[in-house]
KEKE-3310 file (N, C-alpha, C; in steps of 0.2 Angstrom, whole numbers, plus 5000, padded with zeros to 4 digits):
npx = (5623:5615:5624:5636:5651:5665:5676:5674:5667:5652:5639:5627:5632:5637:5628:5623:5636:5639:5628:5632:5631:5644:5658:5662:5672:5680:5694:5694:5695:5700:5705:5716:5723:5727:5736:5745:5750:5755:5765:5774:5776:5783:5796:5800:5803:5813:5823:5827:5832:5844:5852:5854:5860:5873:5879:5880:5889:5899:5905:5908:5918:5927:5931:5936:5946:5956:5957:5965:5963:5964:5968:5962:5949:5947:5947:5935:5924:5924:5920:5907:5902:5903:5893:5881:5882:5878:5866:5859:5856:5848:5837:5833:5827:5818:5810:5807:5801:5789:5784:5781:5772:5760:5758:5753:5742:5733:5731:5724:5712:5707:5703:5693:5687:5681:5669:5667:5665:5667:5680:5690:5691:5696:5707:5717:5719:5722:5733:5740:5743:5750:5762:5766:5765:5755:5762:5757)
npy = (5299:5288:5280:5284:5292:5281:5288:5299:5306:5302:5314:5310:5303:5312:5320:5310:5306:5319:5318:5311:5306:5316:5308:5313:5324:5320:5309:5291:5281:5268:5265:5274:5269:5257:5260:5266:5254:5246:5254:5253:5240:5240:5247:5240:5229:5234:5239:5228:5222:5230:5227:5214:5212:5221:5213:5201:5207:5211:5198:5193:5203:5198:5188:5190:5197:5186:5178:5185:5194:5205:5220:5233:5228:5223:5238:5244:5236:5239:5249:5248:5241:5250:5260:5251:5250:5263:5266:5259:5267:5276:5268:5263:5274:5278:5269:5269:5281:5280:5269:5275:5285:5278:5271:5283:5285:5275:5278:5289:5285:5276:5285:5293:5286:5275:5270:5264:5248:5240:5244:5244:5233:5228:5220:5227:5237:5225:5220:5232:5235:5226:5229:5241:5240:5250:5262:5258)
npz = (5280:5291:5300:5314:5313:5320:5324:5330:5344:5351:5352:5359:5370:5380:5388:5396:5404:5410:5418:5427:5444:5452:5462:5480:5485:5492:5494:5492:5505:5505:5494:5496:5505:5500:5489:5497:5505:5495:5490:5502:5501:5490:5492:5504:5497:5490:5495:5504:5492:5489:5499:5499:5486:5490:5498:5490:5480:5488:5493:5479:5475:5485:5481:5468:5472:5480:5470:5464:5452:5438:5443:5439:5434:5448:5454:5447:5451:5465:5465:5458:5470:5478:5475:5478:5490:5494:5490:5500:5513:5508:5503:5513:5521:5512:5514:5526:5530:5521:5528:5541:5537:5532:5545:5552:5543:5544:5559:5558:5551:5559:5570:5562:5554:5560:5561:5550:5545:5534:5529:5541:5542:5529:5517:5514:5525:5536:5529:5531:5544:5547:5540:5544:5561:5575:5588:5599)
capx = (5620:5612:5630:5641:5659:5666:5679:5669:5663:5644:5636:5622:5636:5638:5622:5624:5642:5638:5623:5633:5634:5651:5659:5663:5679:5686:5697:5692:5701:5703:5712:5722:5727:5731:5741:5751:5753:5759:5771:5778:5779:5789:5800:5802:5807:5819:5828:5830:5835:5850:5855:5856:5864:5877:5881:5883:5894:5907:5907:5910:5924:5932:5933:5941:5954:5958:5959:5969:5959:5964:5968:5958:5944:5943:5944:5928:5919:5925:5914:5901:5900:5901:5887:5876:5879:5876:5859:5855:5854:5844:5832:5829:5826:5812:5806:5806:5796:5784:5779:5778:5766:5757:5756:5749:5736:5729:5729:5719:5708:5705:5700:5689:5682:5681:5662:5667:5668:5671:5686:5692:5693:5698:5712:5723:5719:5726:5742:5744:5744:5755:5767:5766:5760:5755:5767:5753)
capy = (5293:5288:5278:5289:5289:5278:5291:5305:5305:5303:5320:5307:5300:5317:5323:5305:5307:5326:5320:5307:5311:5316:5307:5318:5326:5315:5301:5284:5279:5261:5267:5277:5264:5251:5265:5267:5247:5243:5258:5252:5234:5239:5250:5235:5225:5238:5241:5221:5221:5233:5224:5206:5215:5224:5207:5197:5210:5210:5191:5194:5206:5197:5182:5192:5198:5179:5175:5189:5196:5212:5226:5237:5225:5224:5244:5245:5232:5242:5256:5246:5239:5258:5261:5246:5253:5271:5265:5256:5272:5281:5267:5263:5281:5280:5264:5270:5287:5277:5265:5280:5288:5272:5271:5287:5286:5270:5279:5295:5282:5272:5289:5297:5281:5269:5265:5259:5242:5238:5248:5244:5226:5226:5216:5232:5236:5219:5222:5239:5235:5220:5232:5246:5239:5255:5262:5257)
capz = (5283:5300:5304:5313:5311:5324:5327:5333:5350:5349:5359:5364:5377:5384:5394:5403:5408:5413:5424:5431:5451:5454:5469:5485:5482:5497:5490:5493:5509:5503:5488:5497:5510:5495:5486:5502:5507:5488:5490:5507:5499:5485:5495:5508:5494:5487:5502:5505:5486:5488:5503:5497:5481:5491:5500:5484:5478:5493:5491:5473:5476:5489:5478:5464:5476:5482:5463:5460:5446:5437:5447:5435:5437:5454:5456:5443:5454:5471:5463:5458:5475:5482:5474:5480:5497:5495:5489:5505:5517:5503:5499:5521:5523:5509:5516:5534:5529:5518:5534:5544:5533:5533:5551:5552:5540:5549:5564:5557:5548:5565:5572:5557:5550:5565:5562:5542:5546:5529:5528:5545:5540:5521:5515:5514:5532:5538:5527:5533:5552:5546:5539:5551:5567:5578:5593:5605)
cpx = (5619:5619:5633:5648:5662:5672:5680:5666:5657:5642:5630:5624:5636:5633:5623:5631:5642:5636:5625:5634:5642:5653:5661:5669:5684:5689:5696:5697:5704:5707:5716:5727:5731:5735:5747:5753:5757:5766:5775:5780:5784:5794:5804:5807:5813:5824:5831:5836:5843:5854:5860:5862:5871:5882:5884:5889:5901:5909:5911:5918:5929:5936:5938:5949:5959:5960:5963:5968:5963:5964:5964:5951:5941:5942:5939:5924:5919:5919:5907:5896:5899:5895:5880:5877:5879:5869:5855:5853:5847:5837:5828:5826:5818:5807:5803:5799:5789:5779:5778:5772:5759:5754:5751:5744:5731:5727:5724:5713:5704:5701:5693:5684:5680:5674:5663:5670:5672:5679:5691:5696:5695:5705:5719:5725:5723:5732:5744:5747:5749:5762:5770:5763:5761:5759:5764:5758)
cpy = (5293:5285:5283:5289:5288:5282:5298:5304:5306:5308:5316:5305:5308:5322:5316:5305:5312:5324:5315:5310:5310:5314:5311:5318:5323:5310:5296:5282:5273:5261:5268:5272:5259:5254:5264:5260:5247:5247:5255:5243:5235:5243:5246:5230:5226:5238:5234:5220:5224:5230:5218:5209:5217:5218:5202:5201:5211:5202:5191:5198:5202:5189:5183:5194:5191:5176:5180:5190:5202:5217:5232:5235:5225:5232:5246:5242:5236:5248:5254:5244:5246:5261:5258:5250:5258:5270:5263:5261:5274:5276:5264:5269:5281:5275:5265:5275:5284:5273:5270:5284:5283:5271:5277:5288:5283:5273:5285:5290:5278:5278:5292:5291:5274:5266:5262:5253:5238:5238:5246:5234:5222:5223:5222:5236:5231:5220:5227:5239:5230:5223:5237:5244:5248:5254:5259:5251)
cpz = (5291:5303:5308:5314:5318:5328:5331:5339:5349:5354:5362:5370:5381:5390:5400:5407:5412:5418:5430:5439:5451:5462:5474:5482:5487:5494:5495:5499:5508:5500:5491:5501:5505:5492:5491:5505:5501:5488:5496:5505:5495:5489:5500:5504:5490:5491:5503:5498:5487:5494:5502:5491:5483:5495:5496:5481:5482:5493:5484:5473:5481:5484:5472:5467:5477:5475:5459:5454:5443:5441:5445:5437:5441:5458:5453:5448:5461:5470:5461:5465:5481:5480:5477:5487:5499:5493:5496:5509:5513:5504:5507:5523:5520:5513:5522:5534:5526:5524:5539:5542:5533:5539:5554:5548:5543:5553:5561:5554:5555:5568:5568:5554:5554:5564:5554:5543:5540:5528:5535:5546:5533:5521:5516:5522:5536:5537:5530:5540:5552:5545:5543:5558:5571:5585:5598:5608)
residu = (SER:SER:GLN:SER:ASN:PRO:PHE:GLN:PRO:SER:LEU:LEU:LEU:LEU:PRO:THR:THR:ALA:ALA:MET:PRO:ARG:PRO:SER:THR:LYS:ALA:ASP:PRO:GLN:LYS:GLN:LEU:MET:ILE:LYS:VAL:LYS:ALA:CYS:GLN:ARG:LEU:ILE:LYS:GLU:ALA:ALA:TYR:TYR:GLU:LYS:GLU:THR:LYS:GLU:ASN:GLU:ALA:GLN:LEU:GLN:LYS:MET:LYS:ASP:GLU:GLN:LYS:ASP:PRO:HIS:ASP:ILE:LYS:LYS:PHE:GLU:GLU:VAL:LEU:GLY:GLU:SER:GLN:MET:MET:ILE:PRO:GLU:SER:ILE:GLY:ARG:ARG:ASP:LYS:ALA:LEU:GLY:ASP:LEU:ARG:ASP:PHE:VAL:ALA:VAL:LEU:GLU:LYS:ASP:GLU:ALA:GLY:ASP:ASN:GLU:LEU:MET:THR:CYS:GLU:TRP:MET:VAL:GLU:ALA:LYS:LYS:LEU:ALA:PRO:SER:ASP:GLU)
# end
């Protein structure tokens, strides 16, 4: 039959995909910038979340003590609070490292890609400079 099996890749597609020009091996700086900015945004949110969660848990623990809840429940909740508190320095460290990487990446782009007006003015560059202003 002239109908090809839809589950078998058509051999006619191979030459066109093979002939497509491969992009240069250099990664798209705008895409790299977007990935770094999104990672920073996520890590900023995460660090803020742990700080907020810890404050809420501290208030909850105090309320439990004030209401003289079961000592076992209080002890368990102190463990929960301890875990939240342990996450703060870790998440702040990850956030600050990501922001430092972003700042360094922007500095490299400003040096190497200064002529690329589209890159220099893209939304990710604007956002990157807001998140991680240069030290100058």
